[in-house]
C-alpha positions in Angstrom: -60.5 -29.6 -49.2 -57.8 -31.8 -50.9 -54.8 -33.8 -49.1 -52.0 -32.2 -51.0 -50.3 -31.0 -48.0 -46.5 -30.2 -47.8 -44.0 -29.0 -45.2 -42.0 -25.9 -46.4 -39.3 -24.2 -44.5 -40.3 -20.8 -43.2 -38.3 -17.7 -44.8 -39.3 -15.4 -41.7 -36.2 -13.7 -40.2 -37.3 -11.2 -37.5 -35.6 -7.7 -37.5 -32.4 -7.6 -35.4 -34.1 -5.5 -32.8 -37.0 -7.9 -32.3 -35.0 -11.3 -32.0 -36.6 -11.9 -28.6 -39.9 -13.7 -28.8 -41.4 -11.6 -26.0 -40.5 -8.4 -27.9 -42.1 -9.9 -31.0 -45.2 -10.4 -29.2 -45.3 -7.1 -27.3 -44.2 -4.6 -29.7 -46.9 -4.9 -32.4 -49.6 -4.9 -29.6 -48.3 -1.7 -28.2 -47.0 0.2 -31.2 -48.5 -1.2 -34.6 -51.0 1.3 -35.8 -53.3 0.1 -38.3 -56.7 0.9 -39.3 -59.7 -1.5 -40.3 -60.7 -1.3 -44.1 -64.4 -0.5 -44.9 -66.3 -3.4 -43.4 -69.9 -4.5 -42.8 -71.1 -6.0 -39.8 -73.6 -8.9 -39.6 -75.3 -10.6 -36.8 -76.0 -14.4 -37.3 -78.7 -16.2 -35.2 -77.7 -19.6 -34.0 -80.0 -22.7 -33.6 -79.6 -22.5 -29.9 -80.8 -18.9 -29.5 -77.4 -17.4 -29.5 -75.8 -15.2 -31.9 -72.4 -14.6 -33.6 -71.1 -11.4 -34.9 -69.2 -11.4 -38.5 -67.3 -8.5 -39.9 -67.2 -8.6 -43.9 -64.9 -7.0 -46.3 -66.2 -6.8 -49.7 -63.7 -8.0 -52.5 -63.6 -8.8 -56.1 -66.2 -11.0 -57.2 -63.8 -13.5 -58.8 -61.6 -13.8 -55.6 -61.8 -16.3 -52.9 -63.4 -15.5 -49.4 -60.8 -15.4 -46.6 -62.6 -16.5 -43.2 -60.4 -15.1 -40.1 -60.7 -16.8 -36.6 -59.1 -14.8 -33.9 -57.3 -16.0 -30.8 -58.2 -16.1 -27.0 -60.2 -12.8 -26.3 -59.3 -11.4 -29.6 -61.6 -9.4 -31.9 -61.6 -6.9 -34.6 -59.7 -4.7 -32.4 -56.8 -7.1 -32.3 -53.6 -5.9 -34.3 -53.1 -9.1 -36.3 -56.8 -9.2 -37.3 -56.8 -5.4 -38.5 -53.5 -6.1 -40.3 -54.7 -9.1 -42.2 -58.1 -7.6 -43.1 -56.2 -4.6 -44.4 -53.9 -6.6 -46.6 -56.7 -9.0 -47.9 -58.6 -5.7 -48.8 -55.6 -4.3 -50.4 -55.3 -7.5 -52.7 -58.9 -7.7 -53.5 -60.0 -10.6 -51.5 -63.2 -11.0 -49.8 -62.9 -11.5 -46.2 -65.0 -12.4 -43.2 -64.0 -12.1 -39.5 -65.8 -14.7 -37.3 -66.2 -13.5 -33.6 -66.4 -16.1 -31.1 -69.4 -15.8 -28.9 -69.1 -12.8 -26.7 -66.0 -11.6 -28.3 -67.5 -8.7 -30.7 -68.1 -6.3 -27.6 -71.6 -7.6 -26.7 -72.0 -10.3 -24.3 -73.7 -13.5 -25.8 -77.0 -14.7 -24.5 -76.2 -18.1 -23.5 -74.3 -19.3 -20.4 -71.9 -21.2 -22.4 -69.0 -19.2 -24.2 -66.4 -20.5 -26.8 -63.3 -22.9 -26.4 -60.6 -24.3 -28.3 -62.5 -27.6 -28.8 -65.7 -26.2 -30.1 -66.3 -26.3 -33.7 -70.1 -26.2 -34.2 -70.2 -22.6 -34.8 -67.4 -22.6 -37.3 -69.2 -25.3 -39.1 -72.5 -23.3 -39.1 -70.8 -20.2 -40.1 -69.0 -22.2 -43.3 -72.3 -23.7 -44.3 -73.8 -20.2 -44.4 -71.1 -18.6 -46.4 -71.1 -21.6 -48.9 -74.9 -21.6 -49.2 -74.8 -17.9 -50.1 -71.8 -18.0 -52.5 -71.5 -21.7 -53.6 -69.0 -20.9 -56.4 -66.5 -18.8 -54.4 -63.9 -20.8 -52.7 -63.4 -20.2 -48.9 -60.0 -20.2 -47.2 -59.7 -19.9 -43.4 -56.8 -18.5 -41.3 -57.0 -19.2 -37.6 -54.5 -17.6 -34.9 -53.8 -19.3 -31.7 -57.0 -20.8 -30.3 -58.7 -19.9 -33.5 -56.0 -22.3 -35.0 -57.0 -24.9 -32.7 -60.8 -24.8 -33.6 -59.8 -24.7 -37.3 -57.5 -27.7 -37.1 -60.1 -29.7 -35.0 -62.8 -28.8 -37.7 -60.5 -30.1 -40.6 -59.7 -33.2 -38.5 -63.6 -33.8 -38.1 -64.8 -33.1 -41.6 -61.8 -34.0 -43.6 -62.6 -33.9 -47.3 -66.1 -32.9 -46.3 -65.1 -29.5 -45.1 -66.3 -26.7 -47.2 -62.9 -25.1 -47.1 -60.5 -25.1 -50.1 -57.4 -24.1 -48.0 -56.5 -23.3 -44.4 -53.7 -21.9 -42.4 -53.2 -22.1 -38.7 -50.8 -19.6 -37.0 -49.0 -19.8 -33.6 -51.3 -22.7 -32.5 -51.0 -24.2 -29.0 -51.5 -27.7 -30.1 -50.6 -29.2 -26.6 -52.9 -26.9 -24.3 -51.7 -28.6 -21.2 -47.8 -27.8 -22.1 -48.9 -24.3 -23.1 -50.8 -23.8 -19.6 -47.8 -25.0 -17.8 -45.5 -22.6 -19.7 -47.5 -19.7 -18.9 -47.1 -20.3 -15.3 -43.2 -19.4 -15.2 -41.0 -16.7 -16.2 -41.9 -13.9 -18.3 -44.9 -15.7 -19.8 -46.7 -15.2 -16.5 -47.5 -11.7 -18.0 -49.6 -13.3 -20.7 -51.4 -15.3 -18.3 -52.1 -12.5 -16.0 -53.3 -10.4 -18.8 -55.4 -12.9 -20.5 -57.2 -14.0 -17.3 -57.8 -10.6 -16.1 -59.9 -10.0 -19.3 -61.5 -13.3 -19.1 -62.5 -12.7 -15.5 -63.7 -9.2 -16.4 -65.8 -10.4 -19.1 -67.3 -13.2 -17.1 -68.3 -10.9 -14.4 -70.0 -8.6 -16.9 -71.8 -11.2 -18.3 -73.2 -12.8 -15.3 -73.6 -9.8 -13.0 -77.1 -9.6 -13.5 -77.9 -13.4 -14.1 -78.6 -16.2 -11.9 -77.0 -19.1 -13.9 -73.2 -18.4 -13.3 -71.6 -21.7 -13.3 -69.0 -20.2 -10.9 -69.3 -17.7 -7.9 -68.6 -14.1 -9.0 -67.0 -13.5 -5.5 -64.5 -16.5 -6.2 -63.3 -15.3 -9.5 -59.9 -14.0 -7.9 -59.0 -17.6 -7.1 -58.8 -18.4 -10.9 -55.2 -17.3 -11.3 -54.1 -20.0 -13.8 -55.5 -21.4 -17.0 -55.9 -24.8 -15.2 -58.0 -23.4 -12.5 -60.0 -21.3 -15.0 -60.5 -24.1 -17.4 -61.4 -26.7 -14.7 -64.1 -24.4 -13.1 -65.7 -22.5 -16.0 -64.4 -23.8 -19.3 -64.8 -27.6 -18.8 -68.1 -27.6 -17.1 
């Protein structure tokens, strides 16, 4: 990936009835109706015995492949993922959605999950895609947490990255400030919703296992991202 980066002013202007950032977040999640294009599913076995599920959209043979990285607890069901996959398919791009561990609808095997600083799985998938199609350029788009992972990968690999281009969307670059913001005002709704999903998935994963890093009986205590990360993500 070259370093010919430049900053351009965004031309985005929200609809007059969606000027509030909370409305811009909630409206598409509730009312945007879009279907996935034709896709192929693939399960990739990882070196540590775990797996990652990919979703592929076939494209023109001379088009780049666009790799999508979803946000926290996102998946192929996320409206922004369905929207981008549909747009890419319409324009003839090949596309691949990389589900982070445990996000495809099936619990991953290892006790570990995913987090914003873990780039190993992304590097493994990029190597696989490049090995399969060495002449096809790869472009990556990361949303929110997926953007964190993508930017960290670029910082670690630099010119050695197998990416030709990348875009990061709505990235919480300062996770500490983002976590603090989610504890106040209307933003507490997003924290409540995401933590509810994280706790539910954690319970489903470890209810029949003996290697849970945190007691299932105490999950209700983890009511902020600071607490969840300190007790589950960081260890």
